[in-house]
C-alpha positions as CSV (number, residue, x, y, z in Angstrom):
1,M,-4.0,20.2,13.8
2,K,0.1,20.4,13.2
3,F,0.3,17.9,16.1
4,F,-1.7,15.2,13.9
5,T,-0.6,16.2,10.8
6,F,3.5,15.8,12.8
7,L,2.2,12.8,14.4
8,I,1.0,11.2,10.5
9,F,4.6,12.0,8.9
10,F,6.2,10.7,12.0
11,L,4.4,6.9,11.8
12,Y,5.2,7.2,8.2
13,S,8.7,8.1,8.5
14,L,9.6,5.3,10.8
15,F,7.6,2.9,9.0
16,F,8.1,3.3,5.3
17,I,11.8,4.5,5.6
18,L,12.9,2.9,8.6
19,Y,11.8,-0.5,7.5
20,P,12.5,-0.8,4.5
21,S,16.0,0.3,4.5
22,A,16.0,-2.6,7.6
23,V,14.2,-5.2,4.9
24,F,16.7,-4.5,2.0
25,A,19.5,-4.2,4.1
26,Q,22.3,-6.6,2.6
27,D,25.3,-7.8,3.2
28,I,27.9,-5.6,1.4
29,W,29.9,-8.5,0.8
30,E,27.4,-10.4,-1.2
31,G,28.9,-11.5,-4.3
32,T,32.1,-11.3,-3.6
33,G,32.3,-14.5,-2.2
34,E,35.0,-15.4,0.3
35,C,36.9,-12.1,-0.1
36,N,36.5,-10.6,3.5
37,T,37.8,-13.9,4.8
38,K,40.6,-15.1,2.4
39,V,44.1,-14.8,3.1
40,G,45.2,-13.0,0.2
41,G,42.5,-10.2,0.4
42,C,40.1,-9.2,-2.3
43,N,40.7,-8.3,-5.7
44,F,39.6,-5.3,-7.9
45,C,36.6,-7.4,-9.0
46,D,35.5,-8.0,-5.5
47,A,35.7,-3.7,-4.7
48,V,33.5,-3.1,-7.8
49,K,31.2,-5.4,-6.3
50,V,31.0,-3.7,-3.3
51,T,30.3,-0.5,-4.3
52,N,27.9,-1.7,-6.4
53,N,26.1,-3.4,-3.4
54,I,26.5,0.2,-1.6
55,I,25.0,2.3,-4.5
56,N,22.0,-0.2,-4.6
57,F,21.5,0.0,-1.2
58,L,21.6,3.6,-1.0
59,V,19.3,4.0,-3.6
60,K,16.6,1.3,-1.9
61,I,16.7,4.3,0.8
62,A,16.6,7.2,-1.2
63,I,12.9,6.1,-3.2
64,P,11.2,5.9,0.3
65,L,12.4,8.9,1.2
66,G,11.7,10.9,-1.7
67,V,8.3,9.4,-1.7
68,G,7.7,10.4,2.0
69,M,9.1,13.9,1.4
70,M,5.9,14.0,-1.2
71,V,3.2,12.6,1.1
72,Y,4.5,15.3,3.2
73,G,4.2,18.0,0.3
74,A,0.9,16.3,-0.2
75,M,-0.3,16.8,3.4
76,R,1.0,20.3,3.3
77,M,-1.2,21.0,0.8
78,I,-4.2,19.8,2.1
79,T,-3.8,21.0,5.5
80,N,-3.2,24.5,4.4
81,F,-5.8,26.3,6.4
82,G,-6.7,29.0,3.7
83,K,-3.0,29.8,3.7
84,E,-1.3,30.3,0.5
85,Q,2.2,29.8,1.6
86,N,1.2,26.4,2.9
87,I,0.3,25.5,-0.7
88,T,3.2,26.8,-2.3
89,A,5.5,25.5,0.4
90,G,3.4,22.0,-0.9
91,K,4.0,22.4,-4.2
92,S,7.6,23.2,-3.7
93,I,8.0,20.0,-1.5
94,M,6.8,17.9,-3.9
95,T,8.9,18.9,-7.0
96,N,11.7,19.0,-5.2
97,A,11.1,15.3,-4.5
98,V,10.6,14.1,-7.8
99,I,13.8,16.0,-8.5
100,G,15.7,14.1,-6.0
101,I,14.4,10.6,-6.9
102,T,14.9,11.8,-10.4
103,I,18.6,12.9,-9.7
104,A,19.1,9.5,-7.9
105,L,18.1,7.1,-10.6
106,A,20.1,8.9,-13.2
107,A,22.9,9.0,-10.4
108,W,22.3,5.0,-10.2
109,T,22.4,4.4,-13.5
110,I,25.6,6.5,-14.5
111,I,27.8,4.9,-11.8
112,N,26.1,1.3,-12.4
113,T,27.3,1.6,-16.6
114,I,30.5,2.9,-15.3
115,L,30.8,-0.2,-12.8
116,H,30.2,-2.4,-15.1
117,L,32.2,-0.8,-17.8
118,I,35.5,-0.9,-15.2
119,A,34.3,-4.7,-14.4
120,G,34.3,-5.5,-17.9
121,D,30.8,-6.8,-17.8
122,A,29.7,-6.3,-21.4
123,D,26.0,-7.7,-20.9
124,F,25.0,-4.9,-18.3
125,P,22.9,-7.5,-16.1
126,W,21.8,-4.5,-14.2
127,N,21.2,-6.4,-10.9
128,K,24.4,-7.8,-10.5
129,I,28.4,-7.5,-11.8
130,E,30.0,-10.4,-12.8
131,C,33.7,-10.5,-13.3
């Protein structure tokens, strides 16, 4: 039964963690125009946009990873085989996954707000920085 649980978790990892990261993978230079090909190089606003793109990409990876850990914790609770320690471990894994997702989203909000303030963009379009 442990092999079956491991196999399901491994397949979940391959599909729901690697696939979204490939789908959501974006060019980090998105929104910078011709920054990486200009003779003069990039300006400060381009650096802020690149930082924003990297942070958005990391959040898009963190959420499926957190959901995967929640599924793993739930599977550990379901397949407890009558052992109280498996139920406790499953609850702990699920609690830590929820805390991790909450921290990731809070960090994204704080960093995105700081980047918007640095860029001088008062409208706060949360998906893009315009400067």
